[in-house]
C-alpha positions, 0 to 999 in steps of 0.5 A: 500498500505506501511502496513508493514512499520512504520513512526515515526518522530523525532526532535532534530536532533542537539543531544542538551542537557539541561542546562540553569544554565551552560550558556546553551541556552535554549533546544527550542533554541539550538533544533531548529538549523538546518533546517531539523529533521528526519523522521525514516522510519522503514521496521516492517514486514521484521523485523519480518520476518527476526526474524521469521526464525532467520536471524538477531542478537537481544540482549536481554534486560530486557527479551525482545528481541532487534534489535540493530541500526546496525543490522537493518541497515546492513539488510535494515529495517531502514532507515531516510529521512530530515523532516521539523523542530519540526515535529507534525505529520507523518500521512499515507493517507487512499490508503497507497499512501504518508506519511502527515509529519507537522513541527511546524516550517514550514508553509507546510504539506509536502506530502511524496510519498511512491513508491518512498520512495521504489524506492530512497531504491531501488536506494540506494539514499541516502544523507549521514547517521546520527551520528548513521549510519543510511542512509539518503534518498535524501529529493527531491527524495522521497518527492511529494508535500507540501503545504502552510497551515498557522501557526503551522501545526500539525496532519492530517487526511482524509476523503473518497473523496480525502480531508485532514484537519490539524490543525493549532496550531499558527493559531487556524484552521482546515484547508481543502486541497486536496490531488491528486484527491480530489473528487470535481475537485479541484487543486491537493495539494490546500489549501481549506478552513480554520475554526477558531477554540477556542483556539490553536487546537492540535489534531483532529480526522475525523471518521476512518480519520486515517484507510484504509476506512474513513466514517466520515461526522464530525471532531472533533477539540481537542483545549488545550484552551478554553478561552472565550468558558466556565465560568471559575471557578479558573484559570485552565479552560477547554478544549475545543471539538468542533464539525465540519461539512465536509460534504460540501464544507465549514467546520460547527461548529456545538459545544463546549465541555468543558473538563478537562484535555489536549486532546491528540489524539482521534480516531472516530470509527461507533458504530457498530464495538465495540462489547463488554463484558458488564460484563465479562465471569466468574467470577474471570476473569483476564482481561490481561490475558483474562482468569480465574485468578488462585488467583480466589476467589468462594464465600463461599471460601474466607480465609487469609493464612499465609506462614511465613511473606507472607500474601495471602488474598483471597477476595470477594467483592459484594454490598455492602460488603467485605468478609474477612472485617478484615485482621488482620496483623503483621508489615512487612509482605508482603501482597498479596491481591487476590479479586474477584467481585461477582457481575454479574449485569452490571455495577457493578463494587467496588473499593478497596482504603486503602488509607494509602498504596496508593493503589485504584483498580477498578474492573469491574462485574466478574473481579478479581485484584491482588495487593502486598504491604508491612504491614511497619507500626502498626495500624488500617488501613480502607479500603473500596469501591470508586466506588459508587455501592448501596444505602449502599456503605458508610457501604461497608467498612472493617479494617487492623490491623497491630500488632507493630514489638516485 
């Protein structure tokens, strides 16, 4: 229903700036003075149509066409809606009828109606403009409901039965609540269940939970802290993912999975929808352009070409060697490495590490990779494969020699 529109949270409607050493209040205080922040509502589909028709003005910024804010307002593709303070989620229901916003400093989730938003825009039901001239829709004209969930609501996802699930940072919980037409006949817009998680959950994911067709029986809570849930091996604790069964009226915690690295958003989908390549379709493939690289090197065509101070190295890698495995340069040369992985075996990824120049490439089977750098100092510098690839992986190395400038 809401296809063609995007909804983006913003914070710091106070326009606060830092300056603690100059006596200004800390940012978390200065940026939390007003009751509301602003949700951007953007009609990207209309912008696309106007661009195609050539009827909207743009500004070229570093080669990219940019629609400036005043032009977006003039063309009716940019609006604001007041939203709860310090918003941390703007999630659209599967049918596109509702936008759920969570403000970390508000115990409610606020549900906006897409239909009411469209009617308010049509009626120009504005309460004024922000400092940049963007019209602000009246809050009461577009809100559908507010559901009190607890402390620190962040993100929401959905199942296919008319229920939503929201992560609660301060309460360390996942809560389940009803949309307007829950399958179980519960009261609409009501808190139904709360499950403690461990600890301080941020994001969460339900299988297909942020698509138009959710299909999951499970939810994963991506928790920031683990504390006593995993063996500590130092001051840095792992984060903790928890698998939750959401098939019944009450949620059930199934397992913990400690992980390293802050979990910050994840998508769960059926394995059957993925049709990946396990090896690129031809030797020398550029994953970015999805074509064979013009710098791809065929076996037997390895070479080093000098053009003044520019040195092009056409290299191949295969278990367990680099060709060429010695690169002779002069100090000040501009070096262009073009490396092709000749291996076609699944999972036969190779690396190229030149740690002295802060270079580390990962090159998948049949892929090609390029990197440029300046040979800015003389010496002998080893390079090596940084992806364990074979029994002779340790011997897969070479040297770059750089002669000192006269």
